[in-house]
C-alpha positions in Angstrom: 112.4 98.0 94.5 111.0 96.6 91.3 113.1 94.4 89.0 112.5 93.4 85.5 112.6 89.8 84.3 115.9 89.1 82.7 114.6 86.3 80.5 111.6 88.1 79.0 111.2 85.3 76.4 110.2 83.1 79.4 107.9 85.6 81.2 104.3 84.5 81.6 102.3 87.7 80.8 98.9 86.0 80.5 97.2 86.7 83.9 94.7 83.9 83.4 97.6 81.4 83.0 99.1 82.8 86.2 95.8 82.5 88.0 95.5 78.9 86.8 98.9 78.1 88.3 97.7 79.6 91.7 94.4 77.7 91.4 95.8 74.3 90.5 99.2 73.7 92.1 99.4 71.8 95.4 101.6 73.8 97.7 103.2 77.2 97.9 106.4 78.4 99.4 105.9 81.5 101.4 109.0 83.7 102.1 109.2 86.3 104.8 111.8 88.2 106.7 112.6 89.5 110.2 115.1 92.2 109.7 118.0 90.6 107.7 116.9 87.0 108.6 114.9 85.3 105.8 112.5 82.4 106.3 110.6 80.3 103.8 108.0 77.7 104.5 105.9 75.3 102.3 102.2 75.6 102.9 98.9 74.1 101.9 96.8 76.9 100.4 93.9 78.0 98.3 93.6 80.8 95.8 90.4 82.8 95.5 90.1 84.3 92.0 87.3 86.7 92.8 89.3 88.3 95.7 92.7 87.8 94.1 93.9 86.4 97.4 95.8 83.4 98.7 94.7 81.8 102.0 96.6 79.4 104.2 96.1 77.9 107.7 98.7 77.5 110.4 99.4 77.1 114.1 98.7 80.0 116.3 102.4 80.3 117.4 105.8 79.5 116.1 108.5 81.0 114.0 106.3 81.9 111.0 103.8 83.8 113.3 106.6 85.7 115.0 108.1 86.7 111.6 104.6 87.8 110.3 103.8 89.8 113.4 107.0 91.8 112.8 106.7 92.1 109.1 103.5 91.0 107.3 105.0 91.6 103.8 105.6 88.3 102.0 106.6 86.7 98.7 105.0 83.5 97.5 105.9 81.0 94.9 104.1 78.0 93.3 105.7 75.7 90.7 104.2 73.3 88.1 106.9 70.8 87.2 106.1 68.3 84.5 109.6 66.9 84.3 111.5 66.3 81.1 109.6 66.3 77.9 109.5 62.9 76.1 112.8 62.4 74.4 114.0 65.9 75.4 116.6 67.3 77.7 114.3 70.1 78.6 112.4 70.5 81.9 108.7 71.5 81.4 108.0 74.0 84.2 106.0 77.1 85.0 106.0 79.2 88.1 103.9 82.0 89.5 105.3 84.4 92.1 103.4 87.0 94.1 103.8 89.6 96.7 101.4 90.8 99.3 100.6 91.5 102.9 99.4 88.8 105.4 96.2 89.5 107.4 94.8 87.1 109.9 91.1 86.3 109.7 89.1 86.7 112.8 85.5 86.5 111.5 83.9 83.1 111.8 81.8 83.5 108.6 85.0 84.4 106.7 86.8 81.4 108.1 83.9 79.1 107.0 84.1 80.5 103.5 87.8 79.9 103.3 87.6 76.4 104.8 84.9 75.6 102.1 87.5 76.7 99.5 89.9 74.2 101.0 87.3 71.5 100.9 86.6 72.3 97.2 90.3 72.1 96.4 91.3 69.1 98.4 88.4 66.8 99.3 86.9 64.0 97.4 83.8 64.4 99.6 83.3 68.2 99.2 79.7 68.2 100.2 80.3 66.0 103.3 83.2 68.2 104.4 81.3 71.4 103.9 78.4 70.0 105.9 80.7 69.1 108.8 82.3 72.6 108.6 78.8 74.2 108.8 78.0 72.1 111.8 81.2 73.1 113.5 80.5 76.8 112.7 77.0 76.5 114.2 78.2 74.5 117.2 81.1 75.2 119.6 82.5 78.6 118.5 85.8 77.7 120.2 86.6 75.4 117.3 86.6 78.3 114.9 88.3 80.6 117.3 91.2 78.2 117.7 91.8 78.1 113.9 94.3 80.5 112.5 93.7 81.4 108.8 95.5 84.0 106.9 94.9 86.0 103.8 97.5 87.4 101.4 96.0 89.9 99.0 98.0 89.5 95.8 99.6 92.8 94.9 102.0 91.7 92.2 101.8 88.5 90.2 104.5 87.4 87.8 105.5 84.2 86.2 108.2 82.3 84.3 108.1 79.2 82.2 110.5 77.0 80.2 110.5 77.9 76.6 108.7 74.6 75.7 106.0 75.2 78.2 103.7 77.4 76.1 100.8 79.2 77.7 98.5 76.7 75.9 100.4 73.7 77.4 100.3 75.5 80.8 96.5 76.0 80.6 96.1 72.4 79.5 98.3 71.1 82.4 96.4 73.1 85.0 92.9 72.4 83.7 90.6 71.3 86.5 90.1 67.5 86.3 86.5 66.3 87.0 
């Protein structure tokens, strides 16, 4: 069932701004369901613009995996919260929400590519981490086989913002820092 946004004045329609939120926020909340039992979990993730996909890593077993095996449909949420504007009683926030289907990645080359995206997002020593990942990929294959990485192809992407968080402010707030 598709719903419309009630507060259309706060809807983020600019797809680039929504992608910037996915590219530059720290964590996502992934929601899933097993029948009528909901479950949400915060995750470290990366977003691949070219594939329009979100990737996350996790343990090979547990509640999340059991839910995803039964129902791979998920809803994700990222939030940029800049707190109250100076001298204002208004919270400056923006959020991006997406739906998709989880697929687990088995291919070692695909895993290496995704782990390199994680290195680019989170490491101060990107080159060093990528080198160690390459060595691991070329070495003991059991290391890569033991990793569980998942892909969520983004099917629907919507967003909402506070009135004061213009698209320009959102793009400025999510600009990559050198």
